[in-house]
One Martini backbone bead per residue (centre of mass of N, CA, C, O) as a GRO file, in nm:
protein
  366
    1MET     BB    1   6.954  -1.821   1.304
    2LYS     BB    2   7.072  -2.010   0.999
    3VAL     BB    3   6.909  -2.146   0.695
    4ALA     BB    4   7.004  -2.375   0.444
    5VAL     BB    5   6.846  -2.462   0.142
    6ILE     BB    6   6.862  -2.741  -0.082
    7GLY     BB    7   6.592  -2.697  -0.260
    8ALA     BB    8   6.263  -2.612  -0.436
    9GLY     BB    9   6.075  -2.794  -0.323
   10LEU     BB   10   5.823  -2.892  -0.122
   11GLY     BB   11   5.982  -2.950   0.132
   12GLY     BB   12   6.177  -2.696   0.141
   13LEU     BB   13   5.955  -2.478   0.126
   14CYS     BB   14   5.795  -2.566   0.377
   15LEU     BB   15   6.041  -2.516   0.572
   16ALA     BB   16   6.070  -2.209   0.494
   17GLN     BB   17   5.780  -2.117   0.580
   18GLY     BB   18   5.815  -2.214   0.880
   19LEU     BB   19   6.065  -2.057   0.956
   20ARG     BB   20   5.964  -1.770   0.879
   21GLY     BB   21   5.717  -1.769   1.073
   22ALA     BB   22   5.934  -1.801   1.328
   23GLY     BB   23   6.198  -1.596   1.250
   24VAL     BB   24   6.389  -1.744   1.057
   25GLU     BB   25   6.660  -1.759   0.881
   26VAL     BB   26   6.615  -1.811   0.514
   27GLU     BB   27   6.754  -2.004   0.247
   28VAL     BB   28   6.722  -2.077  -0.111
   29TYR     BB   29   6.871  -2.333  -0.329
   30GLU     BB   30   6.856  -2.353  -0.689
   31ARG     BB   31   6.953  -2.511  -0.995
   32ASP     BB   32   6.758  -2.378  -1.144
   33PRO     BB   33   6.732  -2.079  -1.338
   34ASP     BB   34   6.409  -2.092  -1.277
   35VAL     BB   35   6.083  -2.137  -1.201
   36SER     BB   36   6.052  -2.235  -1.529
   37GLY     BB   37   6.279  -2.456  -1.601
   38ARG     BB   38   6.062  -2.691  -1.540
   39PHE     BB   39   5.859  -2.933  -1.521
   40GLN     BB   40   5.657  -3.004  -1.208
   41GLY     BB   41   5.416  -3.187  -1.266
   42TYR     BB   42   5.155  -3.342  -1.100
   43ARG     BB   43   4.917  -3.492  -0.954
   44ILE     BB   44   4.851  -3.515  -0.593
   45GLY     BB   45   4.818  -3.680  -0.287
   46LEU     BB   46   4.676  -3.585   0.024
   47GLY     BB   47   4.685  -3.639   0.349
   48ASP     BB   48   4.677  -3.555   0.672
   49LEU     BB   49   4.984  -3.537   0.703
   50GLY     BB   50   5.037  -3.325   0.479
   51CYS     BB   51   4.824  -3.108   0.532
   52ASP     BB   52   4.900  -3.042   0.818
   53ALA     BB   53   5.198  -2.963   0.764
   54MET     BB   54   5.134  -2.734   0.573
   55LEU     BB   55   4.947  -2.553   0.744
   56SER     BB   56   5.162  -2.510   0.973
   57CYS     BB   57   5.369  -2.345   0.778
   58LEU     BB   58   5.153  -2.141   0.696
   59PRO     BB   59   5.016  -1.874   0.631
   60GLU     BB   60   4.695  -1.758   0.620
   61ARG     BB   61   4.671  -1.674   0.312
   62LEU     BB   62   4.783  -1.948   0.210
   63ARG     BB   63   4.583  -2.132   0.319
   64GLU     BB   64   4.344  -2.015   0.156
   65LEU     BB   65   4.476  -2.089  -0.111
   66PHE     BB   66   4.515  -2.389  -0.087
   67ALA     BB   67   4.205  -2.459  -0.047
   68ALA     BB   68   4.120  -2.331  -0.334
   69THR     BB   69   4.359  -2.522  -0.500
   70THR     BB   70   4.211  -2.778  -0.443
   71GLY     BB   71   4.095  -3.119  -0.421
   72THR     BB   72   3.866  -3.406  -0.439
   73LEU     BB   73   3.864  -3.743  -0.325
   74SER     BB   74   3.612  -4.005  -0.371
   75GLY     BB   75   3.576  -4.334  -0.326
   76SER     BB   76   3.606  -4.586  -0.540
   77ARG     BB   77   3.812  -4.819  -0.705
   78GLU     BB   78   3.810  -4.898  -1.037
   79ASN     BB   79   3.820  -5.208  -1.226
   80TYR     BB   80   3.899  -5.271  -1.566
   81GLY     BB   81   3.875  -5.346  -1.879
   82PRO     BB   82   3.941  -5.255  -2.213
   83ASP     BB   83   3.603  -5.223  -2.249
   84LEU     BB   84   3.491  -5.125  -1.958
   85GLU     BB   85   3.461  -5.359  -1.772
   86LEU     BB   86   3.367  -5.454  -1.475
   87ARG     BB   87   3.549  -5.616  -1.208
   88ASP     BB   88   3.628  -5.415  -0.950
   89SER     BB   89   3.609  -5.283  -0.616
   90ARG     BB   90   3.737  -5.064  -0.387
   91PRO     BB   91   3.741  -4.916  -0.112
   92PRO     BB   92   3.684  -4.638   0.006
   93MET     BB   93   3.821  -4.307  -0.037
   94SER     BB   94   4.042  -4.023   0.055
   95ALA     BB   95   4.155  -3.692  -0.080
   96THR     BB   96   4.383  -3.449  -0.146
   97THR     BB   97   4.426  -3.246  -0.424
   98VAL     BB   98   4.733  -3.150  -0.613
   99ASP     BB   99   4.926  -2.933  -0.787
  100ARG     BB  100   5.261  -2.912  -0.801
  101GLN     BB  101   5.295  -2.634  -0.950
  102VAL     BB  102   5.105  -2.475  -0.773
  103LEU     BB  103   5.215  -2.539  -0.497
  104ARG     BB  104   5.502  -2.432  -0.549
  105GLN     BB  105   5.421  -2.131  -0.610
  106LEU     BB  106   5.293  -2.083  -0.334
  107LEU     BB  107   5.556  -2.149  -0.159
  108LEU     BB  108   5.738  -1.904  -0.288
  109THR     BB  109   5.606  -1.715  -0.119
  110GLY     BB  110   5.833  -1.504   0.035
  111ILE     BB  111   6.088  -1.652  -0.065
  112ASP     BB  112   6.445  -1.686  -0.059
  113VAL     BB  113   6.544  -1.749  -0.389
  114ARG     BB  114   6.836  -1.908  -0.552
  115PHE     BB  115   6.896  -1.924  -0.867
  116GLY     BB  116   7.142  -2.111  -1.018
  117LYS     BB  117   7.234  -2.325  -0.778
  118ARG     BB  118   7.495  -2.534  -0.778
  119LEU     BB  119   7.620  -2.766  -0.581
  120SER     BB  120   7.972  -2.849  -0.496
  121GLY     BB  121   7.978  -2.805  -0.165
  122TYR     BB  122   8.100  -2.864   0.172
  123ARG     BB  123   8.179  -2.726   0.508
  124VAL     BB  124   8.285  -2.752   0.836
  125LEU     BB  125   8.358  -2.533   1.068
  126GLY     BB  126   8.502  -2.452   1.368
  127ASP     BB  127   8.221  -2.314   1.478
  128GLY     BB  128   7.985  -2.520   1.327
  129ARG     BB  129   7.946  -2.413   1.064
  130VAL     BB  130   7.841  -2.363   0.722
  131ARG     BB  131   7.996  -2.416   0.395
  132ALA     BB  132   7.868  -2.323   0.085
  133GLY     BB  133   7.923  -2.420  -0.263
  134PHE     BB  134   7.912  -2.302  -0.602
  135ALA     BB  135   7.952  -2.318  -0.940
  136ASP     BB  136   7.975  -1.979  -0.947
  137GLY     BB  137   8.149  -1.921  -0.672
  138SER     BB  138   7.952  -1.908  -0.459
  139VAL     BB  139   7.863  -1.849  -0.111
  140THR     BB  140   7.760  -1.978   0.208
  141GLU     BB  141   7.638  -1.934   0.553
  142ALA     BB  142   7.546  -2.160   0.817
  143ASP     BB  143   7.404  -2.347   1.083
  144LEU     BB  144   7.209  -2.498   0.866
  145LEU     BB  145   7.202  -2.776   0.631
  146VAL     BB  146   6.965  -2.861   0.377
  147GLY     BB  147   6.874  -3.149   0.203
  148ALA     BB  148   6.622  -3.082  -0.075
  149ASP     BB  149   6.743  -3.242  -0.364
  150GLY     BB  150   6.651  -3.510  -0.405
  151ILE     BB  151   6.737  -3.820  -0.558
  152ASN     BB  152   7.022  -3.650  -0.659
  153SER     BB  153   7.165  -3.548  -0.417
  154ALA     BB  154   7.440  -3.350  -0.333
  155VAL     BB  155   7.430  -3.366  -0.015
  156ARG     BB  156   7.433  -3.680  -0.001
  157ALA     BB  157   7.697  -3.741  -0.164
  158GLN     BB  158   7.867  -3.627   0.097
  159LEU     BB  159   7.720  -3.726   0.369
  160ASP     BB  160   7.609  -4.014   0.199
  161PRO     BB  161   7.753  -4.206  -0.031
  162ASP     BB  162   7.617  -4.506   0.019
  163THR     BB  163   7.359  -4.361  -0.065
  164GLU     BB  164   7.141  -4.482  -0.326
  165PRO     BB  165   6.965  -4.523  -0.584
  166GLU     BB  166   6.699  -4.754  -0.666
  167ASP     BB  167   6.608  -4.982  -0.913
  168THR     BB  168   6.292  -5.137  -0.978
  169GLY     BB  169   6.246  -5.180  -1.316
  170VAL     BB  170   6.025  -4.983  -1.348
  171ARG     BB  171   5.811  -4.850  -1.610
  172CYS     BB  172   5.664  -4.530  -1.715
  173VAL     BB  173   5.375  -4.341  -1.837
  174ILE     BB  174   5.302  -3.988  -1.802
  175GLY     BB  175   4.997  -3.785  -1.807
  176ARG     BB  176   4.785  -3.525  -1.955
  177THR     BB  177   4.426  -3.416  -1.973
  178PRO     BB  178   4.190  -3.257  -2.044
  179LEU     BB  179   3.888  -3.194  -1.910
  180THR     BB  180   3.585  -3.388  -1.963
  181ASP     BB  181   3.304  -3.557  -1.963
  182ARG     BB  182   3.406  -3.804  -2.104
  183PHE     BB  183   3.659  -3.841  -1.895
  184ALA     BB  184   3.512  -3.830  -1.628
  185ALA     BB  185   3.347  -4.102  -1.661
  186LEU     BB  186   3.606  -4.292  -1.591
  187VAL     BB  187   3.582  -4.134  -1.284
  188PRO     BB  188   3.346  -4.198  -1.038
  189GLY     BB  189   3.581  -4.176  -0.811
  190PHE     BB  190   3.893  -4.201  -0.694
  191GLY     BB  191   3.960  -4.418  -0.921
  192ALA     BB  192   4.119  -4.592  -1.208
  193GLY     BB  193   4.164  -4.928  -1.364
  194VAL     BB  194   4.330  -5.063  -1.658
  195SER     BB  195   4.330  -5.409  -1.791
  196ASP     BB  196   4.502  -5.684  -1.998
  197GLY     BB  197   4.754  -5.837  -1.830
  198GLU     BB  198   5.010  -5.629  -1.933
  199VAL     BB  199   4.871  -5.367  -1.866
  200MET     BB  200   4.824  -5.041  -1.685
  201LEU     BB  201   4.573  -4.798  -1.640
  202MET     BB  202   4.575  -4.491  -1.463
  203ILE     BB  203   4.309  -4.280  -1.326
  204GLY     BB  204   4.288  -3.923  -1.261
  205LEU     BB  205   4.169  -3.629  -1.088
  206MET     BB  206   4.182  -3.262  -1.160
  207ARG     BB  207   3.984  -3.058  -0.935
  208PHE     BB  208   3.921  -2.740  -0.880
  209ARG     BB  209   3.780  -2.520  -0.687
  210ARG     BB  210   3.970  -2.311  -0.813
  211ALA     BB  211   4.116  -2.116  -1.014
  212PRO     BB  212   4.437  -2.035  -0.963
  213ARG     BB  213   4.473  -1.753  -1.093
  214GLU     BB  214   4.225  -1.624  -0.959
  215ALA     BB  215   4.286  -1.677  -0.665
  216GLY     BB  216   4.570  -1.545  -0.656
  217ALA     BB  217   4.491  -1.254  -0.747
  218GLU     BB  218   4.334  -1.174  -0.482
  219LEU     BB  219   4.637  -1.216  -0.313
  220GLY     BB  220   4.897  -1.154  -0.500
  221VAL     BB  221   4.937  -1.452  -0.641
  222PRO     BB  222   5.122  -1.621  -0.878
  223LEU     BB  223   4.957  -1.843  -1.080
  224PRO     BB  224   4.888  -2.089  -1.275
  225ASP     BB  225   4.727  -2.162  -1.591
  226VAL     BB  226   4.529  -2.410  -1.469
  227GLY     BB  227   4.330  -2.678  -1.555
  228ASP     BB  228   4.146  -2.927  -1.567
  229TYR     BB  229   4.242  -3.290  -1.521
  230VAL     BB  230   4.392  -3.581  -1.647
  231ARG     BB  231   4.559  -3.838  -1.491
  232TRP     BB  232   4.805  -4.070  -1.626
  233VAL     BB  233   4.918  -4.418  -1.613
  234LEU     BB  234   5.159  -4.648  -1.759
  235MET     BB  235   5.209  -5.001  -1.669
  236PRO     BB  236   5.442  -5.129  -1.813
  237VAL     BB  237   5.736  -5.046  -1.998
  238PRO     BB  238   5.969  -5.006  -2.201
  239ASP     BB  239   6.291  -4.921  -2.152
  240HIS     BB  240   6.347  -4.935  -2.462
  241GLU     BB  241   6.225  -4.654  -2.666
  242ASP     BB  242   6.173  -4.477  -2.958
  243ARG     BB  243   5.927  -4.373  -2.905
  244PRO     BB  244   5.712  -4.175  -2.810
  245PRO     BB  245   5.533  -4.192  -2.523
  246ARG     BB  246   5.249  -4.186  -2.646
  247ASP     BB  247   5.288  -4.396  -2.857
  248THR     BB  248   5.345  -4.627  -2.667
  249VAL     BB  249   5.059  -4.625  -2.539
  250LEU     BB  250   4.887  -4.667  -2.799
  251ALA     BB  251   5.018  -4.945  -2.854
  252ALA     BB  252   4.941  -5.085  -2.580
  253ILE     BB  253   4.603  -4.996  -2.637
  254ASP     BB  254   4.538  -5.154  -2.860
  255GLY     BB  255   4.170  -5.197  -2.889
  256TRP     BB  256   4.061  -5.025  -2.695
  257HIS     BB  257   3.867  -4.814  -2.584
  258PRO     BB  258   3.802  -4.506  -2.726
  259ASP     BB  259   3.819  -4.337  -2.465
  260LEU     BB  260   4.112  -4.416  -2.397
  261ARG     BB  261   4.247  -4.323  -2.652
  262ALA     BB  262   4.150  -4.032  -2.647
  263LEU     BB  263   4.292  -3.949  -2.392
  264VAL     BB  264   4.579  -3.981  -2.503
  265GLU     BB  265   4.552  -3.823  -2.768
  266ALA     BB  266   4.490  -3.539  -2.589
  267ALA     BB  267   4.755  -3.513  -2.496
  268ASP     BB  268   5.035  -3.341  -2.398
  269PRO     BB  269   5.347  -3.404  -2.506
  270ARG     BB  270   5.494  -3.212  -2.302
  271HIS     BB  271   5.324  -3.394  -2.055
  272THR     BB  272   5.483  -3.666  -2.163
  273SER     BB  273   5.640  -3.933  -1.969
  274ARG     BB  274   5.927  -4.132  -1.903
  275LEU     BB  275   5.974  -4.346  -1.624
  276ALA     BB  276   6.180  -4.429  -1.350
  277ILE     BB  277   6.147  -4.635  -1.075
  278ARG     BB  278   6.283  -4.504  -0.780
  279VAL     BB  279   6.478  -4.541  -0.468
  280VAL     BB  280   6.541  -4.436  -0.114
  281ARG     BB  281   6.723  -4.579   0.134
  282PRO     BB  282   6.790  -4.566   0.452
  283GLY     BB  283   7.062  -4.592   0.624
  284ALA     BB  284   7.315  -4.510   0.796
  285ARG     BB  285   7.408  -4.305   1.018
  286TRP     BB  286   7.538  -4.012   1.030
  287PRO     BB  287   7.717  -3.787   1.173
  288LEU     BB  288   7.655  -3.554   1.371
  289GLY     BB  289   7.535  -3.233   1.230
  290PRO     BB  290   7.485  -2.932   1.036
  291VAL     BB  291   7.367  -3.174   0.851
  292THR     BB  292   7.080  -3.257   0.635
  293LEU     BB  293   6.779  -3.433   0.551
  294LEU     BB  294   6.493  -3.423   0.291
  295GLY     BB  295   6.302  -3.643   0.161
  296ASP     BB  296   6.423  -3.768  -0.139
  297ALA     BB  297   6.723  -3.746  -0.031
  298ILE     BB  298   6.647  -4.013   0.181
  299HIS     BB  299   6.311  -4.112   0.101
  300ALA     BB  300   6.240  -4.233  -0.188
  301THR     BB  301   5.937  -4.306  -0.341
  302SER     BB  302   5.696  -4.482  -0.475
  303PRO     BB  303   5.409  -4.373  -0.623
  304SER     BB  304   5.232  -4.616  -0.516
  305GLY     BB  305   5.197  -4.511  -0.214
  306GLY     BB  306   5.127  -4.189  -0.180
  307ASN     BB  307   5.390  -4.078   0.038
  308GLY     BB  308   5.613  -3.877  -0.048
  309ALA     BB  309   5.496  -3.584   0.017
  310ASN     BB  310   5.389  -3.641   0.292
  311THR     BB  311   5.675  -3.704   0.417
  312ALA     BB  312   5.819  -3.437   0.347
  313LEU     BB  313   5.620  -3.245   0.495
  314TYR     BB  314   5.666  -3.384   0.772
  315ASP     BB  315   5.959  -3.311   0.795
  316ALA     BB  316   5.932  -3.011   0.789
  317ARG     BB  317   5.761  -2.982   1.043
  318ARG     BB  318   5.952  -3.129   1.248
  319LEU     BB  319   6.198  -2.956   1.209
  320ARG     BB  320   6.072  -2.690   1.277
  321ASP     BB  321   5.974  -2.749   1.559
  322LEU     BB  322   6.253  -2.828   1.682
  323LEU     BB  323   6.409  -2.556   1.622
  324VAL     BB  324   6.176  -2.355   1.774
  325GLU     BB  325   6.214  -2.452   2.046
  326PRO     BB  326   6.247  -2.369   2.345
  327ARG     BB  327   6.583  -2.401   2.409
  328ALA     BB  328   6.693  -2.522   2.165
  329ASP     BB  329   6.936  -2.711   2.017
  330LEU     BB  330   7.048  -2.788   1.719
  331LEU     BB  331   7.167  -3.082   1.746
  332GLY     BB  332   6.921  -3.183   1.914
  333ALA     BB  333   6.716  -3.142   1.688
  334VAL     BB  334   6.858  -3.304   1.466
  335ASP     BB  335   6.859  -3.576   1.618
  336ALA     BB  336   6.556  -3.610   1.660
  337TYR     BB  337   6.481  -3.604   1.364
  338GLU     BB  338   6.660  -3.837   1.255
  339THR     BB  339   6.562  -4.057   1.438
  340ALA     BB  340   6.266  -4.061   1.322
  341MET     BB  341   6.318  -4.041   1.012
  342PHE     BB  342   6.450  -4.313   0.962
  343ASP     BB  343   6.201  -4.481   1.042
  344TYR     BB  344   5.960  -4.350   0.873
  345GLY     BB  345   6.112  -4.347   0.596
  346ALA     BB  346   6.156  -4.647   0.561
  347ARG     BB  347   5.855  -4.729   0.585
  348ALA     BB  348   5.772  -4.563   0.329
  349VAL     BB  349   5.935  -4.718   0.126
  350GLU     BB  350   5.831  -5.015   0.176
  351TYR     BB  351   5.534  -4.950   0.115
  352SER     BB  352   5.575  -4.857  -0.181
  353VAL     BB  353   5.689  -5.113  -0.289
  354ALA     BB  354   5.469  -5.311  -0.214
  355ALA     BB  355   5.243  -5.133  -0.378
  356LEU     BB  356   5.336  -5.186  -0.673
  357ASP     BB  357   5.182  -5.450  -0.747
  358GLN     BB  358   4.886  -5.331  -0.765
  359PHE     BB  359   4.988  -5.173  -1.047
  360LEU     BB  360   5.033  -5.444  -1.164
  361PRO     BB  361   4.942  -5.670  -1.377
  362ALA     BB  362   4.713  -5.941  -1.377
  363ARG     BB  363   4.675  -6.236  -1.498
  364PRO     BB  364   4.450  -6.410  -1.597
  365ALA     BB  365   4.290  -6.684  -1.548
  366ALA     BB  366   4.288  -6.998  -1.728
   0.00000   0.00000   0.00000
């Protein structure tokens, strides 16, 4: 069996690692020109679902590296006013934190990734295999084509053209700032939120157990030179704004506590972005065949749910498990995967949309 994965994001690479470890031939095709073609994102939180899926698909040495380059969040989530006056605390929580860029680089280890490959289309051949074509004129054939190419999936556009991203209407600015003792004090527990009734600034920490580059070098795995940082998000922000994203945030928090303004002022402008929050809701099942979807390509969630990466990694593990079961037939495995995925994927999206409200500021009672 040969599997072609379109998209070298976390879900597609996790699937590739799992299949490779089970002896399945797998190739990954990525439209970016190279591994550093674009900024790969910020800190994310993984629960047991995502961590278990990840560890199940990784070889032993990469499991050790994964553990070494993660962090831990625990404690309550504090809510403050703009002068950092405590308003309330939410119950204690815990999660494993990972840097998306570091994790992606780890997942690339040992995987056959073809960069600069933009999918132009595919067709199912008479023998049931799939032929995929790319914008550069190259083609590949596989027994199974997996679209793991994100919210704007080219595979989904052909397989399920009626399912498209939906705009929640919420805009945010996200950034990261090198961690200092001053900024660490803003987040005594799991996370912190600051609101003046108009906007909310959410603050979280990324503290690595070990420096990624150092830990990777010991195992011969090149990892980015990333230090501890604070990830922050401001929402909502204007849809159309001429100012640079960081300036938009500074204008929105004018008059707030000096530590909060200093946090934003110290952020790297290259890693500060304005984002539109969109989701993809799974629609009706497409006809069963040797093409399927994974992760954001079919159930993109709002980041407010904290479940996007977890669900994509679970997709990868479940599809891997079904494909490598003894005496499993390919279409039967795809059918079992899609039947369950459409259900839990839809629930993940709805949960994330419902959770969005808790991160939008509530005006104080008059």
